[in-house]
Structure formats: structure tokens, C-alpha cells
C-alpha positions in Angstrom: -69.9 12.8 -12.3 -72.6 11.8 -9.8 -73.6 9.0 -12.0 -69.7 7.8 -12.2 -69.8 7.9 -8.4 -72.7 5.6 -8.0 -71.5 3.1 -10.6 -68.4 2.8 -8.6 -69.9 2.1 -5.3 -72.7 -0.2 -6.9 -72.3 -3.6 -5.7 -71.1 -6.0 -8.4 -72.6 -9.1 -6.5 -74.9 -9.8 -3.6 -73.6 -11.2 -0.4 -74.8 -14.8 -1.3 -73.0 -14.6 -4.5 -69.7 -13.4 -2.8 -70.0 -16.2 -0.3 -70.6 -18.7 -3.2 -67.6 -17.4 -5.1 -65.3 -17.5 -2.0 -66.2 -21.0 -1.1 -65.8 -22.2 -4.7 -62.3 -20.4 -5.1 -61.1 -21.4 -1.5 -62.9 -24.4 -0.4 -62.3 -26.4 2.8 -59.5 -28.9 2.1 -60.0 -32.6 2.8 -56.8 -33.2 4.5 -55.8 -36.3 6.2 -55.2 -36.8 9.9 -54.0 -35.1 12.2 -54.8 -31.8 10.1 -58.5 -33.1 9.6 -60.1 -31.8 12.8 -60.2 -27.9 11.7 -61.6 -26.4 8.4 -58.6 -25.3 6.5 -58.7 -23.6 3.2 -56.3 -22.1 0.8 -55.1 -18.8 2.2 -54.3 -20.4 5.6 -50.8 -20.7 6.8 -50.4 -23.8 9.1 -47.3 -24.3 11.2 -46.6 -28.0 12.1 -44.1 -27.5 15.1 -42.3 -30.1 17.3 -39.0 -31.6 18.1 -36.9 -33.5 15.6 -38.1 -37.0 14.8 -41.6 -36.1 16.0 -43.4 -37.2 12.6 -43.7 -33.8 11.1 -42.4 -34.6 7.6 -44.5 -37.7 7.4 -47.5 -35.4 8.2 -46.6 -33.1 5.3 -46.0 -36.2 2.8 -49.5 -37.3 3.5 -51.1 -33.8 3.1 -49.2 -33.6 -0.3 -50.4 -37.1 -1.3 -54.1 -36.2 -0.7 -53.5 -33.2 -2.7 -52.4 -34.7 -5.6 -54.7 -38.0 -5.4 -57.6 -37.7 -7.9 -61.3 -37.4 -6.6 -61.9 -40.7 -8.8 -60.4 -43.0 -11.3 -61.9 -45.2 -13.6 -65.0 -45.6 -11.3 -62.9 -45.9 -8.1 -63.2 -43.1 -5.5 -59.8 -42.0 -4.0 -61.2 -38.8 -2.3 -58.1 -36.6 -3.3 -58.2 -33.1 -4.4 -56.8 -33.7 -7.9 -54.4 -30.4 -7.6 -50.8 -29.5 -7.7 -48.5 -29.8 -4.7 -45.4 -28.0 -4.1 -42.9 -29.5 -1.7 -40.0 -27.3 -0.8 -37.1 -29.3 1.0 -35.0 -26.9 2.9 -33.9 -29.8 5.2 -32.4 -31.6 2.2 -33.5 -34.9 3.7 -36.8 -35.8 1.6 -37.2 -39.5 1.3 -38.7 -39.7 -2.3 -38.6 -43.7 -2.3 -40.8 -43.4 1.1 -43.2 -40.8 -0.4 -43.7 -43.2 -3.4 -44.3 -46.0 -1.2 -47.0 -44.0 0.8 -48.5 -42.9 -2.6 -48.7 -46.5 -3.9 -50.3 -47.8 -0.7 -53.1 -45.2 -0.9 -53.8 -46.3 -4.8 -53.7 -50.2 -3.4 -56.0 -49.3 -0.4 -58.6 -47.8 -2.9 -58.9 -51.0 -4.8 -59.0 -53.2 -1.7 -62.2 -54.8 -2.7 -60.6 -56.3 -5.6 -58.5 -59.4 -4.6 -56.3 -58.8 -7.5 -55.6 -55.2 -6.5 -54.5 -55.8 -3.1 -50.9 -55.7 -4.0 -51.3 -54.0 -7.3 -51.5 -50.2 -8.4 -52.4 -48.6 -11.5 -49.0 -47.4 -12.8 -50.7 -44.7 -15.3 -52.4 -43.2 -12.4 -49.2 -43.3 -10.1 -47.6 -41.5 -13.1 -50.3 -39.0 -13.2 -50.1 -38.3 -9.5 -46.4 -37.8 -9.3 -46.6 -35.3 -12.3 -48.8 -33.2 -9.8 -46.1 -33.3 -7.3 -43.5 -30.6 -7.5 -40.3 -31.0 -5.6 -38.0 -28.3 -5.0 -34.9 -28.5 -2.8 -33.3 -25.4 -1.2 -29.8 -25.6 0.3 -29.9 -22.1 2.0 -32.1 -19.0 2.4 -30.9 -17.2 -0.5 -31.8 -20.3 -2.8 -35.3 -20.4 -1.4 -35.7 -16.5 -1.7 -34.9 -17.0 -5.4 -37.4 -19.8 -5.8 -40.1 -17.7 -4.3 -39.4 -14.9 -6.7 -39.8 -17.5 -9.8 -42.5 -19.5 -8.4 -45.5 -17.7 -9.7 -44.3 -18.2 -13.2 -43.5 -21.6 -12.4 -46.9 -22.5 -11.0 -48.8 -20.7 -13.9 -46.7 -22.9 -16.2 -47.5 -26.0 -14.7 -51.4 -24.9 -14.6 -51.2 -24.4 -18.3 -49.7 -27.9 -18.9 -51.6 -29.9 -16.4 -54.9 -28.2 -16.3 -55.2 -27.8 -12.8 -53.9 -25.2 -10.2 -52.0 -25.5 -7.1 -53.7 -26.1 -3.7 -50.9 -26.8 -1.2 -47.4 -25.3 -0.7 -45.2 -27.3 1.8 -42.0 -25.9 3.5 -40.1 -28.5 5.2 -37.3 -26.3 6.9 -34.3 -26.2 9.3 -35.3 -24.5 12.5 -33.3 -21.6 12.0 -32.7 -21.7 8.2 -34.7 -18.7 7.3 -34.4 -16.4 10.6 -32.3 -13.7 8.6 -34.6 -13.3 5.5 -38.0 -14.0 7.1 -39.5 -10.7 6.4 -38.6 -10.9 2.5 -40.0 -14.5 2.9 -43.3 -13.4 4.3 -43.6 -10.4 1.8 -43.0 -12.9 -1.1 -45.4 -15.7 0.1 -48.2 -13.0 0.6 -47.6 -11.9 -2.9 -48.0 -15.5 -4.1 -51.0 -16.2 -2.1 -52.8 -13.2 -4.0 -52.5 -14.9 -7.0 -52.5 -18.5 -6.3 -55.3 -19.6 -3.6 -53.1 -22.2 -1.7 -52.6 -23.9 1.7 -49.2 -23.2 3.3 -47.7 -25.9 5.6 -44.5 -25.2 7.1 -42.5 -27.2 9.8 -40.5 -25.6 12.7 -38.3 -27.3 15.1 -38.9 -26.8 18.7 -36.2 -24.8 20.3 -34.1 -26.4 23.3 -36.4 -26.6 26.7 -39.5 -26.7 24.4 -39.5 -30.5 23.7 -42.7 -31.7 25.5 -43.2 -35.4 25.1 -46.6 -36.9 24.2 -47.1 -38.3 27.6 -46.6 -34.6 29.0 -49.1 -33.3 26.4 -51.4 -35.9 27.3 -51.4 -35.4 31.1 -51.6 -31.5 30.5 -54.5 -31.5 28.0 -56.5 -33.9 30.2 -55.9 -32.1 33.4 -56.2 -28.6 32.3 -53.0 -26.6 32.2 -51.0 -26.9 28.9 -47.3 -26.7 28.2 -46.1 -23.1 27.2 -45.0 -23.1 23.5 -41.9 -21.0 23.5 -41.8 -18.8 20.4 -38.5 -17.8 18.7 -39.9 -16.8 15.1 -39.7 -13.1 14.0 -43.0 -11.4 14.8 -43.5 -10.8 11.1 -43.7 -14.7 10.9 -46.0 -15.3 13.8 -48.4 -12.8 12.4 -48.6 -14.5 9.1 -49.4 -17.9 10.6 -53.2 -18.6 10.9 -52.9 -22.0 12.5 -50.3 -24.0 14.8 -50.3 -27.5 15.8 -47.7 -29.1 17.9 -46.4 -32.5 17.6 -44.7 -34.8 20.1 -43.3 -38.2 20.6 -43.9 -40.5 23.3 -41.3 -41.7 25.9 -42.5 -45.2 25.6 -42.0 -47.1 22.5 -44.1 -49.9 23.4 -47.4 -48.1 23.9 -49.4 -49.4 20.8 -48.2 -52.9 19.6 -44.5 -52.0 20.0 -44.8 -48.8 17.8 -43.7 -45.4 18.9 -47.1 -42.9 19.4 -47.3 -39.4 18.9 -49.9 -36.6 20.1 -51.0 -33.6 18.5 -52.2 -30.2 20.2 -53.6 -27.5 18.4 -52.1 -24.2 19.8 -53.5 -21.6 17.4 -56.5 -21.6 17.6 -56.3 -23.3 21.1 -58.6 -26.0 21.2 -59.6 -28.8 23.7 -58.8 -31.8 21.8 -55.8 -33.8 20.5 -55.2 -36.8 18.5 -52.6 -39.9 19.0 -51.1 -41.5 16.0 -48.5 -44.0 14.9 -46.4 -44.0 11.7 -46.3 -47.4 9.9 -46.1 -48.7 6.5 -49.2 -46.9 5.8 -48.3 -43.6 7.0 -50.0 -41.7 9.7 -52.6 -43.7 11.5 -54.9 -42.6 14.2 -55.3 -44.6 17.3 -57.9 -44.4 20.1 
């Protein structure tokens, strides 16, 4: 009996071995701006909050593209994760043509040193990247719950087919579409995270009265006090979220070469820096 107890409490690995395993299974993810400032890894749940038309979906698109791009292809470095990305569209307005253009631009950009490749891309690589992009549309909360119930099997099947696992789950949702079933959603997501080490990115629309513009955010972050973030999601979701970033559009469209500018602010954790960016044909581009 004593021997059995000793065997049970005996460590299977050293602290160094445990940390090495954790960093291997859940490495920090090389995400594009404006999600690049904080060390995010699988298991984190990041909420991207902001008013409609504040660039939230574009941020999600670029994160998904970074996930499905290869690390390298035929000697060319792309710097991607080469993993599966699941995009759950609960807003039902996903622009697949825009997504494909952004992906093609990334492929062309990696070959920019080659004059012949400045307007061309590898169609085989494009197809391979798109195979790693799993798009799911949900018209209501019940459909989304049904999707979560079967997602574990779907992801395992895709992993067996493609030989790589999922690193990113994107939830692009309407502001109040999941309120009534949020407890079940969180429970199912927690179960999924136990089996599949992935990063969750979820959008949230600001409620009326919480539509801070980029100009207000810039004034507040530079002078000290910050605009109050009005939370309306259930406590079960708030405790599930590990990181929260707020995005706001500028009131002045001509700030940067006649392009509308946006500002980001990290609310959770609260950090004293922000990024300004524009959205163009290249996607999200930081500006100084």
C-alpha cells in the first residue's frame, strides 16, 4: 500500500521538462498587428470589442491567414503557423472574396523580391492554405451550439486528413446573438480547449453609449484616464475571457492619406500602449 502511494505521488517529469512540454504544446503564436503586442498562446480567449465598422472582422481575417500560411514553401519564408483555422460566422456577412484577396496578397508579398512574382502567386500553395481554412456559418444560437457539440469530431477528422491540428478558433458574432445560451457555449468551449490547444478570438459589438472614437481613445491614453468599458455580457463569459482589446474608428477620414484610421487599446490586461492602423488592399497596416 505504501509503495502504491509513493508511486502515485512521484513526479513523472521535472519542472524543466514540464515547462518544455507546455511551451511545445502551447507555444506563443506569431499573430499579426494589432494582436502582436501581447504574448498570446493556445488556451487564451481574446475578445475584440468595438462598434460596428471598426475593423474587427479584418483583424480576425488576418489572424486566420497568419494561421493557415506555411512557415516556408519552396525555399520562401512566409512566417505562418501552418495550422488549421476555424472561422465561425455568426454575423452571416463574411466576405470570402475579400479573404481570398488578402491571402493572395500575402503570397505575392513573400515573393516580392522576384519581379515575375509581384503580381503572381502559387496557386498550389493558395489551395493548400484554403484547405486549412474551415468556414462555418451559423444563423442562430441553436445552430452554433449544435456546431460546438460536433466540433471535436470535425477537428479530429480534419487533423487526420491534413496532418496538422487547429491553432485558431474565430467567433465573429452579432452583439446579442449568444446571450441566452452563453453558459452552454462557455462549457462546450472549455471542453474543446481541453482536447484541442487553440486560441479563441471572438468579436463583440459595443453597446449604445460605449462607442468611443479613436480620437477619444488617443486623448485618454495619452493624458491618463481611459474611457470606461461598459460590459454587458454574462459573468460566465467575462470570467472565460483572458484578454480584451478595444477597437475604435477615427471621426476624421483624412488623417492618413485620405484613409480612415483606427486605434486599439488593451483593456484586459490594462497596458499603457495602443496602435493606430488603416485598412487597405493589403489588409490591416500599422501607422506611426
